[in-house]
C-alpha positions as CSV (number, residue, x, y, z in Angstrom):
1,M,53.3,150.0,41.7
2,L,54.8,146.8,41.5
3,A,52.4,144.1,39.7
4,I,52.1,141.2,41.5
5,D,49.6,138.5,40.5
6,I,49.0,137.2,44.3
7,P,47.7,133.3,43.3
8,S,50.8,133.0,41.3
9,C,52.7,133.5,44.7
10,Y,50.9,130.9,46.7
11,V,51.8,128.4,43.5
12,L,55.2,129.4,44.5
13,A,54.8,129.2,48.0
14,G,53.6,125.7,47.8
15,V,56.3,124.7,45.4
16,G,58.7,126.3,47.5
17,S,57.0,124.1,50.6
18,L,57.7,120.8,49.0
19,V,61.4,122.1,48.4
20,G,61.4,122.7,52.0
21,W,60.3,119.4,52.9
22,G,62.9,117.9,50.9
23,L,65.3,119.7,52.6
24,I,64.2,118.8,56.2
25,A,63.9,115.1,55.0
26,H,67.6,114.4,54.8
27,I,68.2,115.5,58.2
28,Q,68.7,112.2,60.2
29,T,69.3,112.6,64.1
30,D,69.0,110.3,67.2
31,Q,68.1,113.0,69.4
32,H,64.4,112.6,70.1
33,R,63.6,116.3,70.6
34,V,64.9,117.4,67.2
35,A,63.7,114.2,65.4
36,Y,60.4,115.1,66.9
37,A,60.8,118.6,65.8
38,L,61.7,117.6,62.1
39,G,58.6,115.0,61.9
40,L,56.5,118.3,62.8
41,Y,58.5,120.6,60.4
42,R,57.5,117.8,57.2
43,R,54.3,118.1,58.1
44,A,54.0,121.9,58.1
45,F,55.6,122.3,54.7
46,L,53.3,119.2,53.0
47,C,50.4,121.3,54.8
48,L,51.7,124.3,52.8
49,S,52.6,122.6,49.8
50,G,48.6,122.1,50.0
51,L,48.7,125.9,48.1
52,A,50.1,124.4,45.1
53,L,46.8,123.1,44.2
54,I,45.7,126.7,43.1
55,M,47.9,126.1,39.7
56,F,45.5,123.3,38.4
57,T,42.6,125.1,39.4
58,P,40.0,126.4,37.2
59,V,38.9,130.0,37.4
60,A,35.7,129.4,38.2
61,W,36.3,127.0,41.5
62,L,39.6,129.3,42.2
63,P,38.1,131.7,45.2
64,M,36.6,128.3,47.3
65,V,39.7,126.4,46.1
66,T,42.2,128.8,47.6
67,K,40.1,129.1,50.7
68,G,40.6,125.2,50.8
69,A,44.3,126.0,50.2
70,I,44.4,128.7,52.8
71,G,43.0,126.3,55.7
72,L,46.3,124.0,55.2
73,A,48.9,126.6,55.1
74,G,47.2,128.0,58.2
75,M,47.4,124.7,59.9
76,G,50.8,124.5,58.2
77,L,52.0,127.8,60.0
78,G,50.8,126.2,63.6
79,L,52.6,123.1,62.7
80,L,55.9,124.9,62.1
81,A,55.0,127.2,65.3
82,W,55.0,123.7,67.4
83,A,58.2,122.9,65.6
84,F,60.0,125.9,66.8
85,R,58.6,125.7,69.9
86,Q,59.8,121.7,70.1
87,L,63.0,122.3,68.5
88,N,63.7,125.5,71.4
89,G,63.1,123.1,74.2
90,R,59.6,123.8,75.0
91,R,57.3,121.1,75.3
92,T,53.9,121.0,74.1
93,A,51.4,117.9,75.1
94,P,51.2,116.3,72.0
95,W,47.4,116.0,72.3
96,F,46.9,120.4,73.2
97,G,49.1,120.7,69.7
98,R,46.9,118.6,67.9
99,V,44.0,120.0,68.6
100,V,45.1,123.8,68.0
101,I,46.1,122.6,64.7
102,W,42.8,121.0,64.0
103,L,41.1,124.3,65.3
104,I,43.1,126.5,63.1
105,G,41.7,125.1,60.2
106,L,38.2,124.3,61.4
107,A,37.9,127.7,61.7
108,L,39.3,129.0,58.3
109,W,37.6,126.1,56.6
110,S,34.3,127.2,58.8
111,A,34.6,130.6,57.7
112,A,34.7,129.8,54.1
113,W,31.3,129.3,54.2
114,A,30.6,132.8,55.6
115,S,30.2,136.1,54.4
116,D,33.3,137.1,52.6
117,G,34.1,140.2,55.2
118,Y,33.8,137.7,58.2
119,Y,36.0,134.9,56.2
120,V,38.9,137.8,55.8
121,Q,38.6,138.6,59.0
122,C,39.0,135.1,60.5
123,L,41.7,134.4,57.8
124,A,43.6,137.5,58.9
125,L,42.7,137.1,62.8
126,V,44.4,133.3,63.0
127,F,47.4,134.2,60.7
128,C,48.3,137.0,63.3
129,A,47.9,134.9,66.1
130,V,49.8,132.2,65.1
131,S,52.7,134.4,63.2
132,L,52.9,136.7,66.9
133,A,53.3,133.4,68.8
134,L,55.9,132.0,66.9
135,L,57.8,135.2,66.6
136,L,57.3,135.3,70.9
137,D,58.8,131.9,71.3
138,Q,61.8,132.6,69.3
139,G,62.3,135.8,71.0
140,W,62.1,133.8,74.2
141,L,64.9,131.6,73.0
142,I,66.8,134.6,71.9
143,L,67.1,136.1,75.3
144,R,67.2,133.1,77.3
145,S,70.4,131.5,74.9
146,A,74.2,132.1,76.2
147,R,75.3,131.8,72.5
148,V,72.8,133.0,69.4
149,S,74.0,131.9,66.1
150,P,73.2,134.0,63.0
151,S,70.8,131.1,61.7
152,E,68.9,132.0,64.9
153,L,68.7,135.5,64.5
154,S,67.7,135.5,60.6
155,L,65.0,133.4,61.7
156,L,64.2,136.0,64.2
157,V,63.9,138.7,61.7
158,V,61.9,136.4,59.1
159,A,59.4,135.8,62.0
160,G,59.4,139.3,63.1
161,L,58.7,140.7,59.6
162,F,55.7,137.9,58.8
163,A,54.0,139.1,62.1
164,L,54.5,142.5,61.4
165,H,52.8,142.1,57.9
166,W,50.0,140.0,59.4
167,V,49.4,142.7,62.0
168,I,49.0,145.4,59.4
169,V,46.6,143.1,57.3
170,A,44.8,141.9,60.5
171,G,44.3,145.7,61.4
172,Y,43.0,146.8,58.1
173,A,40.7,144.1,57.5
174,F,39.0,145.1,60.3
175,T,38.4,148.6,59.6
176,T,37.9,148.4,56.1
177,G,35.7,146.5,53.8
178,G,34.8,145.2,50.6
179,P,35.0,144.5,47.9
180,Y,37.4,141.7,48.9
181,P,39.9,140.2,46.1
182,P,39.7,136.5,45.2
183,D,42.9,135.5,46.3
184,W,41.1,136.7,49.7
185,L,44.4,138.6,50.8
186,H,42.8,141.7,51.8
187,S,45.6,144.1,52.7
188,P,46.4,148.1,51.8
189,A,47.2,148.4,47.9
190,W,51.0,149.6,49.1
191,L,51.6,146.2,50.9
192,R,50.1,143.9,48.5
193,P,53.2,143.5,46.3
194,W,55.6,143.0,49.3
195,S,52.5,140.5,50.5
196,G,53.2,138.6,47.8
197,V,56.9,138.3,47.4
198,A,57.2,137.5,51.0
199,L,54.4,134.5,51.1
200,A,56.3,133.6,47.7
201,L,59.5,133.2,49.6
202,L,58.6,132.3,52.7
203,P,58.7,128.3,53.1
204,L,62.2,127.8,50.9
205,S,63.3,130.7,53.8
206,V,62.3,129.0,56.6
207,A,63.4,125.7,55.1
208,S,67.1,127.0,54.5
209,V,67.3,128.6,58.1
210,V,65.6,125.6,59.9
211,F,68.3,123.4,58.0
212,A,70.9,125.6,58.9
213,I,69.8,125.9,62.5
214,I,69.6,122.1,63.3
215,N,73.0,121.5,61.0
216,E,74.8,123.8,63.5
217,R,73.1,122.2,66.5
218,L,74.4,118.8,65.4
219,S,77.5,119.5,64.6
220,Q,77.5,121.1,68.4
221,Q,76.0,117.9,69.3
222,L,78.9,115.9,67.5
223,R,81.5,118.2,69.1
224,A,80.0,117.6,72.7
225,R,80.4,113.8,72.3
226,A,84.0,114.2,71.9
227,L,84.0,115.6,75.2
228,S,81.0,113.5,76.9
229,D,80.9,110.6,79.3
230,D,81.0,107.1,77.5
231,L,78.1,105.5,79.6
232,T,75.8,108.4,79.8
233,G,76.4,110.9,77.1
234,A,76.5,113.6,79.4
235,L,79.5,115.9,79.3
236,S,82.5,114.6,81.0
237,R,84.4,116.9,83.3
238,R,86.6,117.6,80.5
239,G,83.7,118.4,78.7
240,L,82.2,121.0,81.5
241,R,85.5,122.5,82.3
242,E,85.9,123.7,78.8
243,L,82.1,124.4,77.8
244,G,81.3,125.6,81.2
245,E,84.0,127.9,81.6
246,R,83.0,129.1,77.9
247,M,79.6,129.7,79.3
248,L,80.8,131.7,82.3
249,A,82.5,134.2,80.1
250,L,79.2,134.9,77.9
251,Q,77.6,135.2,80.9
252,A,79.4,138.0,82.0
253,H,78.1,140.1,79.3
254,R,74.3,139.2,79.8
255,P,71.6,140.7,82.1
256,S,70.8,136.7,83.0
257,M,72.4,134.9,85.8
258,L,73.7,131.3,85.7
259,A,72.6,128.5,88.6
260,V,75.1,125.4,89.1
261,L,72.7,122.4,90.0
262,M,74.6,119.7,91.5
263,L,72.8,116.4,91.4
264,D,73.2,113.1,93.7
265,I,71.2,109.9,93.1
266,D,69.6,108.9,96.3
267,H,71.1,105.4,97.9
268,F,72.5,104.8,94.2
269,K,75.1,102.3,96.5
270,Q,72.2,100.2,97.1
271,V,70.8,100.1,93.9
272,N,74.5,98.7,92.7
273,D,74.5,96.4,95.8
274,E,70.8,94.7,95.8
275,F,70.2,95.0,91.4
276,G,74.4,95.0,89.8
277,H,76.3,97.0,88.4
278,Q,74.3,96.9,85.4
279,V,71.4,98.2,86.4
280,G,73.6,100.7,88.3
281,D,74.3,101.5,84.7
282,D,70.4,101.6,83.4
283,V,69.9,104.1,86.6
284,L,72.7,106.9,85.3
285,R,71.7,106.5,81.8
286,H,67.9,106.8,82.6
287,V,68.3,109.5,84.9
288,T,70.5,111.6,82.2
289,Q,67.7,110.7,79.6
290,V,65.1,112.2,81.9
291,I,67.1,115.2,82.6
292,R,68.3,116.3,79.4
293,E,65.1,116.2,77.5
294,R,64.0,118.6,80.0
295,L,66.9,121.2,79.6
296,R,66.8,124.0,77.2
297,P,69.4,124.1,74.5
298,D,71.6,126.7,76.4
299,A,72.0,124.6,79.5
300,L,74.9,122.1,79.8
301,L,74.9,118.7,81.4
302,S,77.3,117.1,82.8
303,R,78.3,113.5,84.9
304,Y,80.8,114.9,87.7
305,G,81.3,111.8,89.1
306,G,80.2,108.2,90.1
307,E,76.4,109.2,90.5
308,E,76.7,112.7,90.6
309,F,75.6,115.4,87.7
310,I,76.0,119.0,87.5
311,V,74.0,121.3,85.6
312,L,74.6,124.9,84.2
313,L,71.4,126.4,83.9
314,P,70.9,130.3,82.7
315,V,68.1,132.0,84.7
316,Q,66.8,135.5,85.7
317,S,66.4,135.0,88.9
318,Q,67.1,132.5,92.1
319,P,63.1,131.7,92.5
320,E,63.7,130.2,88.4
321,A,66.4,128.8,89.6
322,A,64.9,126.8,92.2
323,A,61.5,126.0,90.2
324,A,63.7,124.9,87.6
325,A,65.6,122.3,90.1
326,E,62.5,121.6,91.6
327,R,61.1,120.4,88.1
328,L,64.0,118.2,87.7
329,R,63.6,116.5,90.9
330,A,59.9,116.1,90.4
331,L,60.4,114.7,86.7
332,V,63.3,112.0,87.9
333,E,61.0,111.1,91.2
334,N,58.3,110.3,88.5
335,A,59.9,108.6,85.6
336,L,60.4,105.2,86.7
337,C,63.6,103.3,85.4
338,S,63.0,100.0,83.2
339,T,64.9,97.4,84.5
340,K,65.6,93.8,84.1
341,F,64.3,93.4,87.6
342,G,61.1,95.3,86.6
343,K,60.9,99.3,87.2
344,V,62.7,100.8,89.6
345,R,62.0,104.2,91.1
346,V,64.5,106.6,91.3
347,T,65.5,110.2,93.6
348,V,67.7,112.9,93.2
349,S,69.0,115.2,96.0
350,I,70.1,118.8,94.5
351,G,72.2,121.4,95.6
352,V,72.0,124.6,93.8
353,S,74.4,128.1,93.5
354,L,74.1,130.9,91.7
355,H,77.6,132.5,90.1
356,E,78.8,135.6,91.1
357,P,81.6,137.6,89.3
358,H,84.1,137.0,91.6
359,R,83.7,133.0,91.9
360,S,85.1,130.5,89.7
361,L,83.6,127.4,88.0
362,D,85.1,125.3,90.7
363,Q,84.2,127.7,93.5
364,D,80.6,127.7,92.7
365,I,80.5,124.0,92.0
366,S,82.1,123.8,95.7
367,Q,79.4,126.1,96.9
368,A,76.5,123.6,95.4
369,D,78.4,120.7,96.5
370,A,77.6,122.1,99.9
371,H,73.7,123.0,99.5
372,L,73.7,119.3,98.3
373,Y,75.1,117.9,101.5
374,E,72.4,120.1,103.5
375,A,69.7,118.4,101.3
376,K,70.9,114.5,101.8
377,R,71.3,115.7,105.6
378,Q,67.9,116.8,105.7
379,G,66.7,113.4,104.5
380,R,67.0,113.4,100.6
381,N,64.7,114.0,97.2
382,R,64.6,117.5,98.2
383,V,66.4,120.7,96.8
384,V,68.3,123.2,98.5
385,I,69.4,126.6,97.4
386,Q,71.8,129.1,98.8
387,A,69.8,131.9,100.9
């Protein structure tokens, strides 16, 4: 059997985390969601780098120092899961994320003072739960995305293998007693060598894949800017035409549906007449930012006309499309726009249609426009979707 020194693997994981931190630190972006995720990744790799402390620990202190480093690593894994969730467009309230991360650390550090068996079970359970959450979140992205990159698939494979490993370790920890190794990785004998190798390579592997994913998305963002509206940064009509037709072609081979949302800013002419066109431009940029921050990476946002926007969004059903449109409407209504005249409340009316195979993108937009007209006729600040 392959002989692997687990503490040395911990150290390699810590050193690899420092390298990963360096890779992530070199990425610069002005996209708020990606920048926020990058900050979480950096914190995650700093926590994981605590495993390198084992290299400087005297043998007599090794079990307890290893427990402390594993607690930091658990927090780092939680931060990675949070960062992936943020990068994938799924929001987590900052206070909730911080509470979960600190609960992970406190659970592992508190268990360190209990019996060895209890600590081993707590460690396995925490790492199993977090790794499964990471896997499910990445799987959710793959299922919802109209286009999946090789890097995203690679990350799904890495997350899947890591989660499978901890499921096996957790099952073993709850069914098999001591003696327990001083490195606290209580797993079947056949799995220990592979566990060591996986732990040593995991941080650098994740960092490399994350680096590739973010670079791919930033490259897509640069290309999108070439097809974007100068004022708002949303796609122009030309960009919608090019990328929208491509999305329709890809969607034809997927079980999900494509929702076409047409949004119109209510009483926009009145805003221009009362406050001037500069404030009108502020409102357009504000609405664009509010919508963009909420949309998933696989959605498209376009400024279709003066105060009209189009959103193309993959969904699983008509109720989901209606719920997504309602969330956007409420989000715009609740987010006040800052102008030189103070806060201005903005609302939007939304018409929604679902793409059908026999229709073109223009026909889908015309259908959404008809529902938008009905939303405005009913009093504005509402959503109307096809029956």
